[in-house]
TORMIVO-509108 format. One line per 10 residues: number of its first residue (from 1); for each residue x, y, z of N, C-alpha, C, O. Coordinates in Angstrom, 1 decimal. Example, Ala and Ser with C-alpha at 12.3 -4.5 7.8 and 13.67 -1.06 7.14 Angstrom:
BEGIN
1 = 13.2/-5.7/7.8/12.3/-4.5/7.8/13.2/-3.3/7.8/14.2/-3.3/8.5 | 12.8/-2.2/7.1/13.7/-1.1/7.1/12.9/0.0/7.9/13.4/1.1/8.0
END
This chain:
BEGIN
1 = 22.0/65.6/-28.2/23.1/64.7/-28.0/22.6/63.2/-27.8/21.7/63.1/-27.0 | 23.2/62.3/-28.5/22.7/60.9/-28.4/23.1/60.3/-27.0/24.1/60.6/-26.5 | 22.2/59.5/-26.5/22.4/58.9/-25.2/23.3/57.6/-25.4/23.2/56.9/-26.4 | 24.2/57.5/-24.5/25.1/56.3/-24.5/24.5/55.1/-23.8/25.1/54.0/-23.8 | 23.3/55.3/-23.2/22.7/54.1/-22.5/22.1/53.2/-23.5/21.4/53.6/-24.4 | 22.4/51.9/-23.3/21.8/50.8/-24.1/20.4/50.5/-23.6/20.1/50.6/-22.5 | 19.6/50.0/-24.6/18.2/49.6/-24.2/18.2/48.4/-23.3/19.1/47.5/-23.6 | 17.4/48.3/-22.3/17.4/47.1/-21.5/16.9/45.9/-22.3/16.1/46.0/-23.2 | 17.4/44.7/-22.0/17.0/43.5/-22.6/15.6/43.1/-22.1/15.1/43.6/-21.1 | 15.0/42.1/-22.8/13.7/41.6/-22.4/13.8/41.1/-21.0/12.9/41.3/-20.2
11 = 14.8/40.3/-20.7/15.0/39.7/-19.4/15.1/40.8/-18.3/14.5/40.7/-17.2 | 15.9/41.8/-18.6/16.0/42.9/-17.6/14.7/43.7/-17.4/14.4/44.1/-16.3 | 14.0/43.9/-18.5/12.7/44.5/-18.4/11.7/43.7/-17.5/11.0/44.2/-16.7 | 11.7/42.4/-17.8/10.8/41.5/-17.0/11.1/41.5/-15.5/10.2/41.4/-14.7 | 12.4/41.6/-15.2/12.8/41.5/-13.9/12.4/42.7/-13.1/12.4/42.7/-11.8 | 12.1/43.8/-13.8/11.7/45.0/-13.1/10.2/45.0/-12.8/9.7/45.8/-12.0 | 9.5/44.0/-13.4/8.0/43.9/-13.1/7.9/42.9/-11.9/8.4/41.8/-12.0 | 7.1/43.2/-10.9/6.9/42.3/-9.8/6.4/40.9/-10.2/5.6/40.8/-11.1 | 6.8/39.9/-9.5/6.5/38.5/-9.8/4.9/38.3/-9.8/4.4/37.6/-10.7 | 4.2/38.9/-8.8/2.8/38.7/-8.8/2.0/39.4/-9.9/1.0/38.9/-10.3
21 = 2.6/40.4/-10.5/2.0/41.0/-11.7/2.1/40.1/-12.9/1.2/39.8/-13.6 | 3.3/39.5/-13.1/3.5/38.5/-14.2/2.6/37.3/-13.9/2.1/36.8/-14.9 | 2.5/36.9/-12.7/1.7/35.7/-12.4/0.3/35.9/-12.7/-0.4/35.0/-13.2 | -0.2/37.1/-12.4/-1.6/37.4/-12.7/-1.9/37.4/-14.2/-3.0/37.1/-14.6 | -0.9/37.6/-15.0/-1.0/37.5/-16.5/-0.8/36.1/-17.0/-1.6/35.6/-17.8 | 0.2/35.5/-16.5/0.6/34.1/-17.0/-0.4/33.1/-16.6/-0.5/32.1/-17.4 | -1.1/33.2/-15.6/-2.0/32.2/-15.1/-3.1/31.9/-16.2/-3.7/30.8/-16.2 | -3.4/32.9/-17.0/-4.4/32.7/-18.0/-3.9/31.9/-19.3/-4.7/31.5/-20.1 | -2.6/31.8/-19.3/-2.0/31.0/-20.5/-2.0/29.5/-20.1/-1.6/29.1/-19.1 | -2.5/28.7/-21.0/-2.5/27.3/-20.8/-1.1/26.8/-20.6/-0.2/27.1/-21.2
31 = -1.0/25.9/-19.6/0.4/25.3/-19.2/1.1/24.8/-20.4/2.3/25.0/-20.5 | 0.5/24.1/-21.3/1.2/23.5/-22.5/1.8/24.6/-23.3/2.9/24.4/-23.9 | 1.1/25.7/-23.5/1.7/26.9/-24.2/2.7/27.6/-23.4/3.8/28.0/-24.0 | 2.5/27.7/-22.1/3.5/28.4/-21.3/4.8/27.7/-21.2/5.9/28.4/-21.1 | 4.8/26.4/-21.2/6.1/25.7/-21.2/7.0/26.1/-22.3/8.2/26.1/-22.1 | 6.5/26.4/-23.4/7.3/26.8/-24.6/7.9/28.2/-24.4/8.9/28.5/-25.0 | 7.3/29.0/-23.5/7.9/30.3/-23.2/9.1/30.3/-22.3/9.7/31.3/-22.1 | 9.3/29.1/-21.7/10.4/29.0/-20.7/11.8/29.4/-21.3/12.7/29.8/-20.6 | 11.9/29.3/-22.6/13.2/29.6/-23.3/13.4/31.0/-23.6/14.4/31.5/-24.0 | 12.3/31.8/-23.4/12.4/33.2/-23.8/13.3/34.0/-22.9/14.2/34.8/-23.4
41 = 13.2/33.8/-21.6/14.1/34.5/-20.7/14.1/33.7/-19.4/13.3/32.9/-19.1 | 15.1/34.0/-18.6/15.2/33.4/-17.3/14.1/33.8/-16.4/13.6/33.0/-15.6 | 13.6/35.0/-16.5/12.5/35.5/-15.7/11.2/34.7/-16.0/10.5/34.3/-15.1 | 10.9/34.5/-17.3/9.8/33.6/-17.7/9.9/32.2/-17.2/9.0/31.7/-16.6 | 11.1/31.7/-17.3/11.4/30.3/-16.8/11.1/30.2/-15.3/10.5/29.2/-14.8 | 11.5/31.2/-14.5/11.3/31.2/-13.1/9.9/31.2/-12.7/9.4/30.5/-11.8 | 9.1/31.9/-13.5/7.6/32.0/-13.2/7.0/30.7/-13.6/6.2/30.1/-12.8 | 7.3/30.2/-14.8/6.6/29.0/-15.3/6.9/27.7/-14.5/6.1/26.8/-14.4 | 8.1/27.7/-14.0/8.6/26.5/-13.2/8.1/26.5/-11.8/8.3/25.6/-11.0 | 7.5/27.6/-11.4/7.2/27.8/-9.9/5.9/27.1/-9.5/5.0/26.8/-10.3
51 = 5.8/26.8/-8.2/4.6/26.2/-7.7/3.5/27.2/-7.7/2.3/26.8/-7.8 | 3.8/28.5/-7.5/2.7/29.5/-7.5/2.0/29.5/-8.9/0.8/29.7/-9.0 | 2.8/29.4/-10.0/2.1/29.3/-11.3/1.3/28.1/-11.5/0.2/28.1/-12.0 | 1.8/27.0/-11.0/1.1/25.7/-11.1/-0.2/25.8/-10.4/-1.3/25.4/-10.9 | -0.2/26.4/-9.2/-1.5/26.6/-8.5/-2.4/27.5/-9.2/-3.6/27.2/-9.2 | -1.9/28.6/-9.7/-2.8/29.6/-10.3/-3.4/29.1/-11.6/-4.6/29.4/-11.8 | -2.6/28.5/-12.4/-3.1/28.1/-13.7/-4.1/26.9/-13.6/-5.0/26.7/-14.3 | -3.8/26.0/-12.6/-4.7/24.9/-12.4/-6.1/25.3/-11.9/-7.1/24.8/-12.4 | -6.1/26.4/-11.1/-7.4/26.9/-10.6/-8.3/27.3/-11.8/-9.5/27.3/-11.7 | -7.7/27.8/-12.9/-8.4/28.3/-14.0/-8.7/27.2/-15.0/-9.9/27.1/-15.5
61 = -7.8/26.3/-15.3/-7.9/25.4/-16.4/-8.4/24.0/-16.1/-8.9/23.3/-17.0 | -8.2/23.5/-14.9/-8.4/22.0/-14.7/-9.9/21.6/-14.9/-10.1/20.5/-15.3 | -10.8/22.5/-14.5/-12.2/22.1/-14.6/-12.7/22.0/-16.0/-13.7/21.3/-16.3 | -12.0/22.6/-16.9/-12.4/22.6/-18.3/-11.9/21.3/-19.0/-12.6/20.9/-20.0 | -10.8/20.8/-18.6/-10.2/19.7/-19.4/-10.1/18.4/-18.6/-9.8/17.3/-19.2 | -10.3/18.4/-17.3/-10.2/17.2/-16.5/-9.0/16.4/-16.7/-7.9/16.9/-16.7 | -9.2/15.1/-17.0/-8.0/14.2/-17.0/-7.1/14.5/-18.2/-5.9/14.2/-18.1 | -7.6/15.0/-19.3/-6.7/15.3/-20.5/-5.7/16.3/-20.1/-4.5/16.2/-20.5 | -6.1/17.3/-19.3/-5.2/18.4/-18.8/-4.1/17.7/-17.9/-2.9/18.0/-18.0 | -4.6/16.9/-17.0/-3.7/16.4/-16.0/-2.6/15.5/-16.7/-1.5/15.7/-16.4
71 = -3.0/14.6/-17.5/-2.1/13.8/-18.2/-1.1/14.5/-19.0/0.1/14.3/-19.0 | -1.6/15.5/-19.8/-0.7/16.3/-20.7/0.3/17.1/-19.9/1.4/17.2/-20.3 | -0.2/17.8/-18.9/0.6/18.7/-18.1/1.5/18.0/-17.1/2.7/18.3/-17.0 | 0.9/17.1/-16.3/1.7/16.4/-15.3/2.9/15.6/-15.9/4.0/15.7/-15.4 | 2.6/14.9/-17.0/3.7/14.1/-17.6/4.7/14.9/-18.4/5.8/14.4/-18.6 | 4.4/16.1/-18.7/5.4/16.9/-19.5/5.9/18.2/-18.7/6.5/19.0/-19.3 | 5.5/18.2/-17.4/5.9/19.4/-16.7/7.4/19.6/-16.6/8.1/18.7/-16.5 | 7.8/20.9/-16.7/9.3/21.2/-16.9/10.1/21.1/-15.6/11.3/21.1/-15.7 | 9.4/21.0/-14.5/10.2/21.0/-13.2/9.5/20.2/-12.2/8.2/20.0/-12.2 | 10.2/19.6/-11.3/9.6/18.7/-10.2/8.7/19.6/-9.3/7.7/19.1/-8.9
81 = 9.1/20.8/-9.1/8.3/21.7/-8.2/7.0/21.9/-8.8/6.0/21.8/-8.1 | 6.9/22.2/-10.1/5.6/22.5/-10.8/4.8/21.2/-10.8/3.6/21.2/-10.5 | 5.5/20.1/-11.1/4.8/18.8/-11.3/4.2/18.4/-9.9/3.0/17.9/-9.9 | 4.9/18.5/-8.9/4.4/18.0/-7.6/3.2/18.9/-7.1/2.2/18.4/-6.6 | 3.4/20.2/-7.3/2.3/21.1/-6.9/1.0/20.9/-7.7/-0.1/20.8/-7.2 | 1.2/20.7/-9.0/0.1/20.5/-9.9/-0.6/19.2/-9.6/-1.9/19.2/-9.5 | 0.1/18.2/-9.4/-0.5/16.9/-9.1/-1.2/16.9/-7.7/-2.3/16.4/-7.6 | -0.6/17.5/-6.7/-1.2/17.6/-5.4/-2.5/18.4/-5.4/-3.5/18.0/-4.8 | -2.5/19.5/-6.1/-3.8/20.3/-6.2/-4.8/19.7/-7.0/-6.0/19.7/-6.7 | -4.4/19.0/-8.1/-5.4/18.4/-9.0/-6.1/17.3/-8.2/-7.4/17.2/-8.3
91 = -5.4/16.4/-7.5/-5.9/15.3/-6.9/-6.7/15.7/-5.6/-7.7/15.1/-5.3 | -6.2/16.7/-4.9/-6.9/17.2/-3.7/-8.2/17.8/-4.1/-9.2/17.8/-3.3 | -8.3/18.4/-5.3/-9.6/18.9/-5.8/-10.6/17.9/-6.0/-11.8/18.2/-6.1 | -10.2/16.6/-6.0/-11.1/15.5/-6.1/-11.2/14.7/-4.8/-11.6/13.5/-4.8 | -10.9/15.4/-3.7/-10.9/14.7/-2.4/-10.0/13.5/-2.3/-10.2/12.5/-1.7 | -8.9/13.6/-3.1/-7.9/12.5/-3.1/-6.6/13.1/-2.5/-6.3/14.3/-2.7 | -5.8/12.3/-1.9/-4.7/12.9/-1.1/-3.4/12.3/-1.7/-3.0/11.2/-1.4 | -2.6/13.2/-2.4/-1.3/12.8/-2.8/-0.4/13.4/-1.8/0.0/14.5/-1.7 | 0.0/12.5/-0.9/0.8/12.9/0.3/2.2/13.4/-0.2/2.6/14.4/0.3 | 2.7/12.8/-1.2/3.9/13.3/-1.8/4.0/12.6/-3.2/3.1/11.9/-3.6
101 = 5.1/12.7/-3.9/5.2/12.1/-5.2/5.1/10.6/-5.2/4.8/10.0/-6.2 | 5.4/10.0/-4.0/5.5/8.6/-3.9/4.2/7.9/-3.4/4.1/6.7/-3.5 | 3.4/8.7/-2.7/2.3/8.1/-2.0/0.9/8.7/-2.3/0.8/9.9/-2.3 | 0.0/7.8/-2.7/-1.4/8.3/-3.0/-2.4/7.4/-2.2/-2.4/6.2/-2.3 | -3.2/8.1/-1.5/-4.2/7.5/-0.6/-5.6/8.0/-1.0/-5.8/9.2/-0.9 | -6.5/7.1/-1.4/-7.9/7.5/-1.6/-8.7/6.5/-0.8/-8.7/5.3/-1.0 | -9.4/7.0/0.2/-10.2/6.1/1.1/-11.4/6.8/1.7/-11.6/8.0/1.6 | -12.2/6.0/2.4/-13.4/6.5/3.1/-13.0/7.7/3.9/-11.9/7.7/4.6 | -13.8/8.8/4.0/-15.2/8.9/3.6/-15.4/9.4/2.2/-16.6/9.8/1.8 | -14.4/9.4/1.3/-14.7/9.8/-0.1/-15.2/8.5/-0.8/-14.5/7.7/-1.2
111 = -16.6/8.5/-1.0/-17.2/7.4/-1.7/-17.5/7.8/-3.1/-18.3/8.7/-3.3 | -16.9/7.1/-4.0/-17.1/7.5/-5.4/-18.1/6.8/-6.2/-18.8/7.4/-7.0 | -18.3/5.5/-6.0/-19.3/4.7/-6.7/-19.1/4.8/-8.2/-20.1/4.7/-9.0 | -17.8/5.0/-8.6/-17.5/4.9/-10.1/-16.1/4.4/-10.2/-15.5/4.1/-9.2 | -15.6/4.3/-11.4/-14.3/3.7/-11.6/-13.2/4.6/-11.1/-13.3/5.8/-10.9 | -12.0/4.0/-10.8/-10.9/4.7/-10.4/-10.4/5.7/-11.5/-10.4/5.3/-12.7 | -10.1/6.9/-11.2/-9.7/7.9/-12.2/-8.6/7.4/-13.1/-7.6/6.9/-12.5 | -8.7/7.5/-14.4/-7.7/7.0/-15.3/-6.3/7.6/-15.0/-5.3/7.0/-15.2 | -6.3/8.8/-14.6/-5.1/9.6/-14.3/-4.2/8.9/-13.3/-3.0/9.1/-13.3 | -4.8/8.1/-12.4/-4.0/7.5/-11.3/-3.0/6.6/-11.9/-1.8/6.5/-11.4
121 = -3.3/5.9/-13.0/-2.4/4.9/-13.6/-1.2/5.6/-14.4/-0.3/4.9/-14.9 | -1.2/6.9/-14.4/-0.1/7.7/-15.0/0.9/8.1/-13.9/2.0/8.7/-14.3 | 0.7/7.9/-12.7/1.6/8.3/-11.6/2.7/7.3/-11.4/2.7/6.6/-10.4 | 3.6/7.3/-12.3/4.5/6.2/-12.4/5.6/6.2/-11.3/6.3/5.2/-11.1 | 5.7/7.2/-10.5/6.6/7.3/-9.4/6.1/6.8/-8.1/6.8/6.7/-7.1 | 4.8/6.4/-8.1/4.2/5.9/-6.9/4.9/4.7/-6.3/5.2/3.8/-7.1 | 5.0/4.7/-5.0/5.5/3.5/-4.3/4.5/2.9/-3.4/4.5/1.7/-3.1 | 3.5/3.7/-3.0/2.4/3.2/-2.2/1.1/3.8/-2.8/0.9/5.0/-2.9 | 0.1/2.9/-3.1/-1.2/3.3/-3.6/-2.2/2.6/-2.9/-2.3/1.3/-2.9 | -3.1/3.3/-2.2/-4.2/2.8/-1.4/-5.5/3.4/-1.9/-5.7/4.6/-1.8
131 = -6.3/2.6/-2.4/-7.7/3.0/-2.8/-8.6/2.0/-2.1/-8.8/0.9/-2.6 | -9.1/2.4/-1.0/-9.8/1.5/-0.1/-11.1/2.0/0.5/-11.2/3.2/0.9 | -12.1/1.1/0.5/-13.4/1.4/1.2/-14.1/2.6/0.6/-14.7/3.4/1.3 | -14.0/2.8/-0.7/-14.7/3.9/-1.3/-15.8/3.5/-2.3/-16.4/4.3/-3.0 | -16.0/2.1/-2.4/-17.0/1.6/-3.3/-16.9/1.9/-4.7/-17.8/1.9/-5.5 | -15.6/2.1/-5.2/-15.4/2.3/-6.6/-15.6/0.9/-7.3/-15.4/-0.1/-6.8 | -16.1/1.1/-8.6/-16.4/-0.1/-9.3/-15.6/-0.2/-10.6/-14.6/0.6/-10.8 | -16.0/-1.0/-11.5/-15.3/-1.2/-12.8/-14.1/-2.2/-12.6/-13.9/-2.8/-11.6 | -13.4/-2.4/-13.7/-12.3/-3.4/-13.7/-11.0/-2.7/-13.3/-10.8/-1.5/-13.3 | -10.1/-3.6/-12.8/-8.7/-3.1/-12.6/-8.1/-3.1/-14.0/-7.9/-4.1/-14.6
141 = -7.7/-1.9/-14.4/-7.2/-1.8/-15.8/-5.8/-2.4/-16.0/-5.0/-2.5/-15.0 | -5.5/-2.7/-17.2/-4.2/-3.3/-17.5/-3.1/-2.2/-17.3/-1.9/-2.5/-17.1 | -3.5/-0.9/-17.3/-2.6/0.1/-17.0/-1.9/0.1/-15.7/-1.0/0.8/-15.4 | -2.5/-0.7/-14.8/-1.9/-0.9/-13.5/-0.4/-1.4/-13.6/0.4/-1.1/-12.7 | -0.1/-2.0/-14.7/1.2/-2.5/-15.0/2.2/-1.3/-15.2/3.4/-1.6/-15.3 | 1.7/-0.1/-15.4/2.6/1.1/-15.5/3.3/1.4/-14.2/4.4/2.1/-14.3 | 2.7/1.0/-13.1/3.2/1.5/-11.8/4.3/0.6/-11.3/4.2/0.0/-10.2 | 5.4/0.5/-12.0/6.5/-0.5/-11.7/7.3/-0.1/-10.5/8.1/-1.0/-10.0 | 7.1/1.0/-9.9/7.8/1.4/-8.7/7.0/1.0/-7.4/7.5/1.3/-6.3 | 5.8/0.5/-7.5/5.0/0.3/-6.4/5.6/-0.8/-5.5/6.1/-1.8/-5.9
151 = 5.6/-0.5/-4.1/5.9/-1.5/-3.1/4.7/-2.0/-2.5/4.6/-3.2/-2.1 | 3.6/-1.2/-2.4/2.4/-1.6/-1.8/1.2/-1.2/-2.6/1.1/0.0/-3.0 | 0.3/-2.1/-2.9/-0.9/-1.8/-3.7/-2.1/-2.4/-2.9/-2.2/-3.6/-2.7 | -3.0/-1.5/-2.5/-4.2/-1.9/-1.7/-5.4/-1.4/-2.4/-5.7/-0.2/-2.5 | -6.3/-2.3/-2.9/-7.5/-1.9/-3.6/-8.7/-2.6/-2.9/-9.7/-2.9/-3.5 | -8.6/-2.8/-1.6/-9.5/-3.6/-0.8/-10.8/-2.8/-0.6/-10.9/-1.6/-0.6 | -11.9/-3.7/-0.3/-13.2/-3.2/0.2/-13.8/-2.2/-0.8/-14.3/-1.1/-0.4 | -13.9/-2.6/-2.1/-14.5/-1.8/-3.1/-15.5/-2.7/-3.8/-16.0/-3.7/-3.3 | -15.9/-2.3/-5.0/-16.8/-3.1/-5.8/-16.2/-3.4/-7.2/-16.9/-3.4/-8.2 | -14.9/-3.6/-7.2/-14.2/-3.9/-8.4/-14.7/-5.3/-9.0/-15.0/-6.2/-8.3
161 = -14.7/-5.3/-10.3/-15.3/-6.5/-11.0/-14.3/-7.0/-12.1/-13.3/-6.4/-12.3 | -14.7/-8.1/-12.7/-13.8/-8.7/-13.8/-12.7/-9.5/-13.2/-12.7/-9.9/-12.0 | -11.8/-9.8/-14.0/-10.6/-10.6/-13.6/-9.5/-9.8/-13.1/-9.4/-8.6/-13.4 | -8.6/-10.5/-12.4/-7.3/-9.9/-11.9/-6.4/-9.8/-13.1/-6.0/-10.8/-13.7 | -5.9/-8.6/-13.5/-5.1/-8.4/-14.7/-3.7/-9.1/-14.5/-3.1/-8.9/-13.5 | -3.3/-9.8/-15.5/-1.9/-10.4/-15.5/-0.8/-9.4/-15.4/0.3/-9.7/-15.0 | -1.1/-8.1/-15.8/-0.1/-7.0/-15.7/0.4/-6.7/-14.3/1.4/-6.1/-14.2 | -0.4/-7.2/-13.3/0.1/-7.1/-12.0/1.5/-7.8/-11.8/2.3/-7.4/-10.9 | 1.7/-8.7/-12.6/3.0/-9.5/-12.6/4.2/-8.6/-13.0/5.3/-9.1/-12.9 | 3.9/-7.5/-13.6/5.0/-6.6/-14.0/5.5/-5.7/-12.9/6.6/-5.1/-13.0
171 = 4.8/-5.7/-11.7/5.2/-4.9/-10.6/6.3/-5.6/-9.8/6.0/-6.1/-8.7 | 7.4/-5.6/-10.3/8.5/-6.4/-9.7/9.0/-5.9/-8.3/9.6/-6.7/-7.6 | 8.6/-4.7/-8.0/9.0/-4.2/-6.6/7.9/-4.4/-5.6/8.1/-3.9/-4.5 | 6.8/-5.0/-6.0/5.7/-5.1/-5.1/6.0/-6.1/-3.9/6.5/-7.2/-4.1 | 5.7/-5.6/-2.7/5.9/-6.3/-1.5/4.5/-6.7/-0.8/4.4/-7.7/-0.1 | 3.5/-5.9/-1.0/2.2/-6.2/-0.5/1.1/-5.9/-1.6/1.1/-4.9/-2.2 | 0.2/-6.9/-1.7/-0.9/-6.8/-2.7/-2.2/-7.2/-2.0/-2.3/-8.3/-1.5 | -3.1/-6.3/-1.9/-4.4/-6.5/-1.3/-5.5/-6.2/-2.2/-5.7/-5.0/-2.6 | -6.3/-7.2/-2.6/-7.5/-7.0/-3.4/-8.7/-7.6/-2.7/-9.8/-7.8/-3.4 | -8.6/-7.9/-1.4/-9.7/-8.5/-0.7/-11.0/-7.7/-0.6/-10.9/-6.5/-0.8
181 = -12.1/-8.4/-0.3/-13.4/-7.7/-0.1/-13.8/-7.0/-1.4/-14.4/-5.9/-1.3 | -13.6/-7.6/-2.5/-14.2/-7.1/-3.8/-14.9/-8.3/-4.3/-14.4/-9.1/-5.2 | -16.2/-8.5/-3.9/-16.9/-9.8/-4.1/-17.2/-10.0/-5.6/-17.5/-11.2/-6.0 | -17.1/-9.0/-6.5/-17.4/-9.2/-7.9/-16.1/-9.5/-8.7/-16.3/-9.7/-9.9 | -15.0/-9.6/-8.1/-13.8/-10.0/-8.8/-14.0/-11.5/-9.2/-14.4/-12.3/-8.3 | -13.6/-11.9/-10.3/-13.9/-13.3/-10.8/-12.7/-13.8/-11.6/-11.7/-13.1/-11.8 | -12.8/-15.1/-12.0/-11.7/-15.7/-12.8/-10.7/-16.3/-11.9/-10.8/-16.3/-10.7 | -9.6/-16.8/-12.5/-8.5/-17.4/-11.9/-7.4/-16.4/-11.5/-7.4/-15.3/-12.0 | -6.6/-16.8/-10.6/-5.5/-16.0/-10.2/-4.4/-16.1/-11.3/-4.0/-17.2/-11.6 | -4.0/-15.0/-11.9/-3.0/-15.1/-13.0/-1.7/-15.7/-12.6/-1.2/-15.3/-11.5
191 = -1.1/-16.5/-13.4/0.1/-17.2/-13.1/1.3/-16.1/-13.0/2.3/-16.4/-12.4 | 1.0/-15.0/-13.6/2.1/-13.9/-13.7/2.4/-13.4/-12.3/3.4/-12.8/-12.0 | 1.4/-13.6/-11.3/1.7/-13.1/-9.9/2.9/-13.9/-9.4/3.5/-13.4/-8.4 | 3.2/-15.0/-9.9/4.4/-15.8/-9.5/5.7/-15.0/-9.8/6.8/-15.4/-9.3 | 5.7/-14.0/-10.6/6.9/-13.2/-10.9/7.2/-12.2/-9.8/8.3/-11.6/-9.9 | 6.3/-12.0/-8.9/6.5/-11.0/-7.8/7.4/-11.6/-6.7/6.9/-12.0/-5.7 | 8.6/-11.7/-7.0/9.6/-12.4/-6.1/9.8/-11.7/-4.8/10.3/-12.3/-3.8 | 9.5/-10.4/-4.7/9.6/-9.7/-3.5/8.4/-9.7/-2.6/8.4/-9.1/-1.5 | 7.3/-10.3/-3.1/6.0/-10.2/-2.4/6.1/-10.9/-1.0/6.5/-12.0/-0.9 | 5.6/-10.1/0.0/5.6/-10.6/1.3/4.2/-10.9/1.8/4.0/-11.7/2.7
201 = 3.3/-10.1/1.3/1.9/-10.2/1.8/0.9/-10.2/0.6/1.0/-9.3/-0.3 | 0.1/-11.2/0.5/-0.9/-11.3/-0.6/-2.3/-11.6/0.0/-2.4/-12.6/0.7 | -3.2/-10.7/-0.3/-4.6/-10.9/0.3/-5.6/-10.7/-0.9/-5.8/-9.6/-1.3 | -6.2/-11.9/-1.3/-7.1/-11.8/-2.4/-8.5/-12.2/-2.0/-9.4/-12.2/-2.8 | -8.7/-12.6/-0.8/-10.0/-13.1/-0.3/-11.1/-12.0/-0.1/-12.2/-12.3/0.2
END
């Protein structure tokens, strides 16, 4: 006699499998590929959007691809929960402290003696950025103009060189700008800094 019971759907089948079992499988899938699976079922979506998946997959993949992975995944992450966890773990793995989505602090005793990580200039939601007393070198990139939500930018006490980029004038929300104690900074002060009408504190010495 034929059974009247219908076969369970994919979503129903997945929901019967414990979350930690799915997570142990999904963490091996690259995030960019996993994002496309979010439409398969609600269960897949819940796993892929979770902070636990962000933590698990980052532990496996970030050392292989470095900044390319961060930029591709952080900027296209499907949920704020995933994005915040991914960014926090990525940066903390470099002794950098993303206090939250709005605040990034990199300072002594983390002495880098190389240029500021390019991925920093992709954190477009930052309101406070402090990279201070870590002896980083290189130029202040024009990409600093991407951080249009910044209220405070402090790059003091480093070994930054070259000229002050005119793109700083794009940071219309900036209230404090500190570039002091970078003896190798050269050139003139760009006139574009005059566009910073909210600026309350400027320290370039």
